[in-house]
C-alpha positions as CSV (number, residue, x, y, z in Angstrom):
1,M,-133.8,-1.1,50.6
2,R,-134.5,2.1,52.5
3,N,-132.1,1.0,55.3
4,W,-129.4,0.1,52.8
5,S,-129.7,3.5,51.2
6,R,-129.3,5.1,54.6
7,L,-126.2,3.0,55.2
8,V,-124.7,4.1,51.9
9,V,-125.3,7.8,52.7
10,A,-124.0,7.4,56.2
11,A,-120.8,5.7,55.0
12,A,-120.3,8.4,52.4
13,L,-120.6,11.1,55.1
14,V,-118.2,9.2,57.3
15,A,-115.6,9.1,54.5
16,A,-116.1,12.8,53.7
17,T,-115.6,13.6,57.4
18,A,-112.5,11.5,57.6
19,L,-110.8,13.3,54.6
20,T,-111.6,16.8,56.0
21,A,-110.9,16.0,59.7
22,G,-108.1,13.5,59.3
23,C,-109.7,10.7,61.3
24,T,-110.2,7.0,60.3
25,P,-113.8,5.7,60.9
26,A,-114.5,2.4,62.5
27,V,-116.6,0.5,60.1
28,N,-117.2,-3.2,59.4
29,A,-116.0,-5.0,56.3
30,T,-119.4,-4.9,54.6
31,V,-119.2,-1.1,54.1
32,A,-115.5,-0.8,53.8
33,S,-115.4,0.0,50.2
34,L,-118.3,2.5,50.6
35,S,-116.6,4.3,53.4
36,G,-113.3,4.6,51.5
37,T,-111.3,2.1,53.7
38,G,-109.6,-1.0,52.4
39,P,-106.4,-2.1,50.8
40,I,-104.4,0.6,49.1
41,T,-101.3,0.9,46.9
42,F,-98.3,3.3,47.4
43,A,-96.4,4.4,44.3
44,T,-92.9,5.5,44.9
45,G,-89.4,5.4,43.4
46,K,-87.5,2.1,43.4
47,L,-84.7,3.7,45.5
48,D,-87.2,4.1,48.4
49,T,-88.5,0.5,48.3
50,G,-85.2,-1.0,49.4
51,S,-84.2,1.4,52.2
52,Y,-86.7,2.8,54.7
53,L,-90.0,1.4,53.3
54,P,-90.1,-2.3,54.1
55,A,-90.0,-1.8,57.9
56,L,-92.6,0.9,57.9
57,I,-94.9,-1.1,55.6
58,R,-94.7,-4.1,57.9
59,Q,-95.5,-1.9,60.9
60,W,-98.6,-0.4,59.1
61,N,-99.9,-3.7,57.8
62,S,-99.6,-5.5,61.1
63,A,-101.7,-2.8,62.8
64,H,-104.2,-2.5,59.9
65,P,-105.2,-6.0,58.8
66,G,-108.0,-4.9,56.6
67,Q,-106.1,-2.0,55.1
68,H,-102.9,-3.5,53.8
69,V,-100.6,-1.3,51.7
70,T,-98.9,-2.7,48.6
71,V,-95.9,-0.8,47.3
72,I,-95.7,-0.2,43.5
73,P,-92.1,0.7,42.6
74,L,-91.7,3.5,40.1
75,P,-88.5,4.0,38.0
76,D,-85.4,5.5,39.6
77,E,-85.2,8.7,37.5
78,S,-87.7,11.4,38.2
79,D,-88.5,12.0,34.6
80,D,-89.4,8.4,34.1
81,Q,-91.5,8.4,37.3
82,L,-93.5,11.4,36.1
83,A,-94.1,9.8,32.7
84,Q,-95.4,6.6,34.3
85,L,-97.7,8.4,36.8
86,V,-99.1,10.7,34.1
87,A,-99.8,7.9,31.7
88,N,-101.8,6.1,34.5
89,L,-103.7,9.1,35.8
90,Q,-104.8,10.3,32.3
91,T,-106.8,7.1,32.0
92,K,-108.4,7.7,35.4
93,S,-107.1,4.4,36.7
94,S,-107.5,3.5,40.3
95,L,-104.2,1.6,40.3
96,Y,-102.5,4.1,42.5
97,D,-104.0,5.3,45.8
98,V,-101.1,7.2,47.5
99,M,-98.3,8.7,45.4
100,S,-94.9,10.1,46.3
101,L,-94.6,13.2,44.1
102,D,-91.6,15.4,43.4
103,V,-92.5,18.8,44.9
104,V,-92.4,20.3,41.4
105,W,-95.2,18.1,40.2
106,I,-97.9,19.3,42.6
107,A,-99.1,22.2,40.3
108,E,-99.5,19.9,37.3
109,F,-101.3,17.1,39.2
110,A,-103.6,19.5,41.0
111,A,-104.4,21.6,37.8
112,N,-105.4,18.4,36.0
113,G,-107.6,17.1,38.8
114,W,-105.5,14.0,39.4
115,I,-105.0,14.5,43.2
116,T,-107.5,15.2,46.0
117,P,-107.4,18.4,48.0
118,L,-106.6,17.9,51.7
119,N,-107.7,19.8,54.8
120,P,-104.6,21.6,56.3
121,K,-106.1,21.1,59.8
122,S,-105.5,17.3,59.3
123,F,-101.7,17.9,59.7
124,P,-99.5,19.6,62.3
125,L,-98.2,22.2,59.7
126,G,-97.0,24.5,62.5
127,G,-94.2,22.1,63.4
128,L,-93.0,21.5,59.8
129,L,-90.5,23.4,57.7
130,R,-92.2,26.4,56.0
131,P,-90.7,25.8,52.5
132,A,-91.8,22.2,52.7
133,V,-95.4,23.1,53.5
134,A,-95.4,25.7,50.7
135,T,-94.7,23.0,48.1
136,T,-98.1,21.3,48.9
137,M,-100.2,24.3,47.9
138,Y,-101.8,25.2,44.6
139,Q,-104.1,28.2,44.1
140,G,-104.7,28.5,47.8
141,K,-105.5,24.8,48.4
142,M,-103.5,22.0,50.0
143,Y,-103.1,19.1,47.6
144,A,-100.5,16.9,49.4
145,A,-98.8,16.4,52.7
146,P,-95.1,17.3,53.2
147,F,-93.1,14.2,53.3
148,T,-89.4,14.9,52.8
149,S,-87.6,18.1,52.0
150,N,-84.3,18.6,50.3
151,A,-81.5,21.1,49.4
152,D,-78.3,20.5,47.5
153,L,-75.1,20.7,49.5
154,L,-71.4,21.0,48.5
155,Y,-69.5,17.8,49.4
156,Y,-65.8,18.3,49.8
157,R,-62.7,16.2,50.7
158,K,-61.7,17.6,54.0
159,D,-58.6,15.4,54.0
160,I,-57.5,17.0,50.8
161,L,-58.3,20.5,51.9
162,A,-56.1,19.8,55.0
163,G,-57.4,22.5,57.2
164,R,-58.4,25.0,54.4
165,P,-62.0,26.2,54.8
166,P,-64.4,24.9,52.1
167,P,-65.1,27.4,49.3
168,R,-67.8,30.0,49.9
169,S,-67.7,31.6,46.4
170,W,-67.4,30.4,42.8
171,A,-63.9,32.0,42.6
172,Q,-62.7,30.1,45.6
173,L,-64.2,26.9,44.3
174,A,-62.6,27.3,40.8
175,D,-59.2,28.1,42.3
176,L,-59.1,25.0,44.5
177,A,-60.6,22.9,41.8
178,Q,-57.9,24.1,39.3
179,T,-54.9,24.1,41.6
180,L,-55.4,21.6,44.5
181,A,-57.4,18.8,42.8
182,P,-54.8,18.0,40.1
183,R,-52.1,17.5,42.7
184,H,-54.1,14.6,44.0
185,G,-54.9,13.1,40.6
186,M,-58.6,14.1,40.7
187,A,-61.0,16.4,39.0
188,G,-62.2,19.6,40.7
189,Y,-66.0,19.8,40.7
190,A,-69.1,18.2,39.3
191,G,-72.8,18.2,39.7
192,Q,-75.5,16.6,37.6
193,L,-75.0,17.9,34.1
194,A,-76.7,15.1,32.0
195,A,-79.7,16.2,30.0
196,Y,-82.5,15.6,32.5
197,E,-84.1,17.2,35.6
198,G,-80.8,17.2,37.5
199,L,-79.3,19.7,35.1
200,T,-82.4,21.9,35.4
201,V,-81.8,21.9,39.2
202,N,-78.1,22.7,38.9
203,F,-78.7,25.5,36.4
204,A,-81.6,27.0,38.5
205,E,-79.3,27.0,41.5
206,A,-76.6,28.9,39.7
207,V,-79.1,31.4,38.3
208,Q,-80.7,32.2,41.7
209,S,-77.3,32.1,43.5
210,A,-76.3,34.9,41.1
211,G,-79.5,36.8,42.0
212,G,-81.6,35.9,39.0
213,S,-84.7,33.9,38.3
214,I,-86.1,31.8,35.5
215,L,-89.8,32.9,35.7
216,S,-91.7,35.6,37.6
217,P,-93.2,34.6,40.9
218,D,-96.6,34.0,39.4
219,G,-95.1,31.9,36.6
220,T,-96.6,34.0,33.8
221,R,-93.4,35.8,32.6
222,V,-89.9,34.6,31.6
223,T,-87.2,36.5,33.5
224,L,-84.2,34.5,32.5
225,N,-82.7,37.0,30.0
226,S,-80.5,38.7,32.5
227,A,-76.9,39.2,33.5
228,S,-77.4,36.8,36.4
229,A,-78.4,34.0,34.1
230,R,-75.4,34.7,31.9
231,A,-73.1,34.6,34.9
232,A,-74.7,31.3,35.9
233,L,-74.1,29.7,32.6
234,S,-70.6,31.1,32.4
235,F,-69.8,29.5,35.7
236,L,-70.6,26.0,34.3
237,S,-69.3,26.5,30.8
238,D,-66.0,28.1,32.0
239,G,-65.5,25.1,34.3
240,L,-65.8,22.7,31.5
241,R,-63.7,24.7,29.1
242,Q,-60.9,25.2,31.7
243,G,-61.1,21.6,32.8
244,W,-61.9,21.9,36.5
245,I,-65.3,20.4,35.7
246,P,-64.6,17.1,33.9
247,R,-66.3,16.3,30.6
248,A,-67.6,13.2,32.2
249,A,-70.0,15.3,34.3
250,L,-72.0,15.9,31.1
251,N,-73.3,12.3,31.6
252,Y,-73.7,12.5,35.4
253,D,-76.9,12.0,37.2
254,E,-77.1,11.8,41.0
255,A,-76.0,8.2,41.2
256,A,-73.1,8.6,38.7
257,S,-71.8,11.7,40.3
258,Q,-72.0,10.1,43.7
259,Q,-70.0,7.1,42.5
260,A,-67.4,9.4,41.1
261,F,-67.0,11.2,44.4
262,E,-66.8,8.0,46.4
263,A,-64.2,6.6,44.0
264,G,-62.0,9.6,44.8
265,K,-62.3,11.2,41.4
266,L,-63.7,14.6,42.6
267,L,-62.6,17.2,45.1
268,F,-66.1,18.8,45.2
269,L,-69.6,17.5,44.5
270,N,-73.0,19.2,44.3
271,N,-75.5,16.6,45.5
272,W,-78.5,15.9,47.7
273,P,-78.0,14.9,51.3
274,Y,-78.9,11.3,50.8
275,G,-75.4,10.8,49.5
276,Y,-74.0,11.5,52.9
277,G,-75.2,8.2,54.3
278,E,-73.9,6.3,51.3
279,A,-70.5,8.0,51.3
280,S,-70.1,7.3,55.0
281,V,-70.2,3.5,54.7
282,P,-66.7,2.0,54.3
283,G,-66.3,-0.4,51.4
284,P,-63.8,-1.5,48.8
285,G,-64.9,1.2,46.3
286,N,-65.3,4.0,48.8
287,K,-62.3,6.2,49.2
288,V,-64.0,9.0,51.1
289,A,-65.6,7.4,54.1
290,G,-64.6,9.5,57.1
291,N,-62.7,12.0,54.9
292,F,-65.4,14.3,53.6
293,G,-67.6,17.1,54.8
294,V,-70.6,19.1,53.5
295,T,-71.3,22.8,53.4
296,A,-73.7,25.3,51.7
297,L,-73.4,25.7,47.9
298,P,-71.2,28.6,47.0
299,G,-72.4,31.6,44.9
300,P,-70.6,34.4,43.0
301,D,-69.6,36.3,46.1
302,G,-70.6,34.1,49.1
303,P,-73.0,31.3,50.0
304,G,-75.4,30.4,47.2
305,S,-78.9,29.1,47.1
306,S,-80.1,25.6,46.4
307,S,-83.2,24.5,44.5
308,L,-85.8,23.3,46.9
309,G,-86.3,19.5,46.6
310,G,-88.2,16.8,48.3
311,A,-91.4,14.8,48.0
312,D,-95.0,15.2,49.0
313,L,-97.6,12.5,49.5
314,A,-100.9,12.8,47.6
315,I,-104.1,10.8,47.2
316,S,-105.2,9.9,43.7
317,A,-108.5,11.5,42.7
318,F,-109.4,8.0,41.5
319,S,-108.6,6.1,44.6
320,R,-111.3,3.8,45.9
321,H,-110.1,3.9,49.5
322,P,-109.2,7.5,50.2
323,V,-109.8,7.3,53.9
324,T,-107.2,4.6,54.3
325,A,-104.9,6.5,52.0
326,L,-105.2,9.6,54.2
327,A,-104.5,7.6,57.4
328,F,-101.5,6.0,55.7
329,I,-100.1,9.4,54.7
330,K,-100.5,10.6,58.3
331,F,-98.6,7.6,59.5
332,L,-95.7,8.1,57.0
333,T,-95.4,11.8,57.8
334,S,-95.6,11.3,61.6
335,M,-92.4,12.3,63.5
336,P,-91.5,8.7,64.5
337,S,-91.7,7.6,60.8
338,E,-89.8,10.6,59.6
339,R,-87.0,10.0,62.2
340,Q,-86.8,6.4,61.0
341,I,-86.6,7.5,57.4
342,L,-83.8,9.9,58.1
343,V,-81.8,7.2,60.0
344,D,-82.4,4.5,57.4
345,A,-82.2,6.5,54.2
346,S,-80.6,9.9,55.0
347,L,-83.7,11.6,53.6
348,P,-84.3,15.0,55.1
349,P,-87.4,15.2,57.3
350,V,-90.0,18.0,57.2
351,W,-90.3,18.2,61.0
352,A,-88.3,21.2,62.2
353,R,-87.6,19.6,65.7
354,L,-85.6,16.8,64.1
355,Y,-82.9,19.2,62.9
356,T,-82.1,20.2,66.5
357,D,-82.2,16.7,68.0
358,P,-78.7,16.1,69.6
359,A,-78.7,12.4,68.9
360,L,-79.5,12.9,65.3
361,I,-76.9,15.7,64.9
362,Q,-74.3,13.4,66.3
363,R,-75.2,10.8,63.7
364,F,-75.8,13.4,60.9
365,P,-73.5,16.4,61.6
366,Y,-74.7,18.2,58.5
367,L,-78.3,18.7,59.8
368,P,-77.9,22.3,61.0
369,V,-76.2,23.2,57.6
370,L,-79.0,21.4,55.8
371,E,-81.8,23.2,57.7
372,K,-80.3,26.5,56.7
373,A,-80.0,25.4,53.1
374,I,-83.6,24.3,53.0
375,L,-84.8,27.5,54.6
376,S,-82.9,29.6,52.1
377,A,-83.7,27.3,49.1
378,K,-86.0,28.5,46.3
379,P,-88.6,26.4,44.5
380,R,-88.3,25.7,40.9
381,P,-91.0,27.3,38.7
382,E,-94.4,26.2,39.9
383,I,-96.5,25.9,36.8
384,P,-98.8,23.1,35.6
385,N,-96.6,22.3,32.5
386,Y,-93.3,22.3,34.5
387,G,-92.2,19.1,32.7
388,Q,-92.1,20.9,29.4
389,L,-90.3,23.8,30.9
390,S,-87.7,21.6,32.5
391,L,-87.1,19.7,29.3
392,A,-86.5,22.9,27.4
393,I,-84.0,24.1,30.1
394,S,-82.1,20.8,30.4
395,S,-81.8,20.1,26.7
396,T,-80.8,23.6,25.7
397,I,-78.3,24.0,28.5
398,H,-76.8,20.6,28.0
399,Q,-76.3,21.2,24.3
400,A,-74.7,24.6,25.1
401,L,-72.3,23.0,27.6
402,A,-71.5,20.0,25.4
403,T,-70.7,22.1,22.3
404,D,-69.4,25.3,24.1
405,R,-72.0,27.5,22.5
406,P,-71.8,31.2,23.3
407,V,-73.5,32.2,26.6
408,N,-75.4,35.2,25.3
409,S,-77.0,33.5,22.4
410,T,-77.9,30.5,24.5
411,I,-79.7,32.5,27.2
412,T,-81.5,34.5,24.5
413,R,-82.6,31.4,22.7
414,L,-83.7,29.6,25.9
415,S,-85.7,32.6,27.0
416,G,-87.6,32.5,23.7
417,E,-88.3,28.8,24.1
418,L,-89.5,29.2,27.7
419,S,-91.9,32.0,26.6
420,S,-93.4,29.6,24.1
421,V,-93.9,27.0,26.8
422,I,-95.7,29.6,29.0
423,R,-97.9,30.7,26.1
424,N,-98.8,27.2,25.2
425,G,-99.4,26.0,28.7
């Protein structure tokens, strides 16, 4: 009995050391569960499971026979993913070991004790994009590993522009969308204006591109009630009223807007970089392959600013095999894995060196533009009850755009709603 107790203590110390130092211990099967090693699950969106993941999972499983990874697909939409994850974690279930989390969820998951703090020394943070690293932090601690980064880009039909430079300002965008697009039987511009997280992203981008913000940097004060926010909402509402943003965009999510662009219905599209790979594949329904380019989002008087996107990998606080979970995270976030993920799924890596790789730039010409967009992007409000904040923004802004409500009263009303969210958070 005494020897077994010593073994338990030793195994626990090994597991603790592995999580803080980033190493995987060599232990036998008898103490695998005690040391935190063993089979694990990986919860991620369904869109990921059919692109880059199968090959990487096979590679990991073949090299780790006692620590196989099983993928648990989450819904496609981020709002639905969040709901499913939260419902599971609130019960302290050990169903999920590693989770792919939207960067805006880290504060909520960390504040509720749902994910395990990590040792920054376990990861080569100096070689990663600074904004991506910042998304993993909450109250001075690292709670996840940077996995993919993201920034919205402006897709444009270079064959239609016919030598004209892509727009750098809202006025240039509106002019081309109103005058050039109709000549070719297409709408001018669209983003994601359905009542969900995508609209929050689009609205936040417009606000910050105009020099404003939604909350103070510490997340304790609403700063939305400003001329910048009114200019941002006017940009969207004027586009719908004047017709260069189609009414159909009020129902667009990422997939629907991407389909409209590929079908030749749009001159300009605001979307994430993953769409570049999809739009580049010729097919019967694709009218843009080889005929489009990407550039930075426009702002009122010049280049604008994207919302910072991406995903981080976190270990559930209720995982029974956190040592294996950490080792798997290090595998997925390694440079070879990230390169493969970029090639297979067009998901932006967090390794800075990959953005200057000549072979990758030849295949993905937008990488230099994307790196600048990520470095100049701004995070959405980092607060534990971000979901409630985003819901208030998307529902209020969608209602205003759909019914052409006055800009001033909409911003004033939304500012009051966000203040209530902050107070009750």
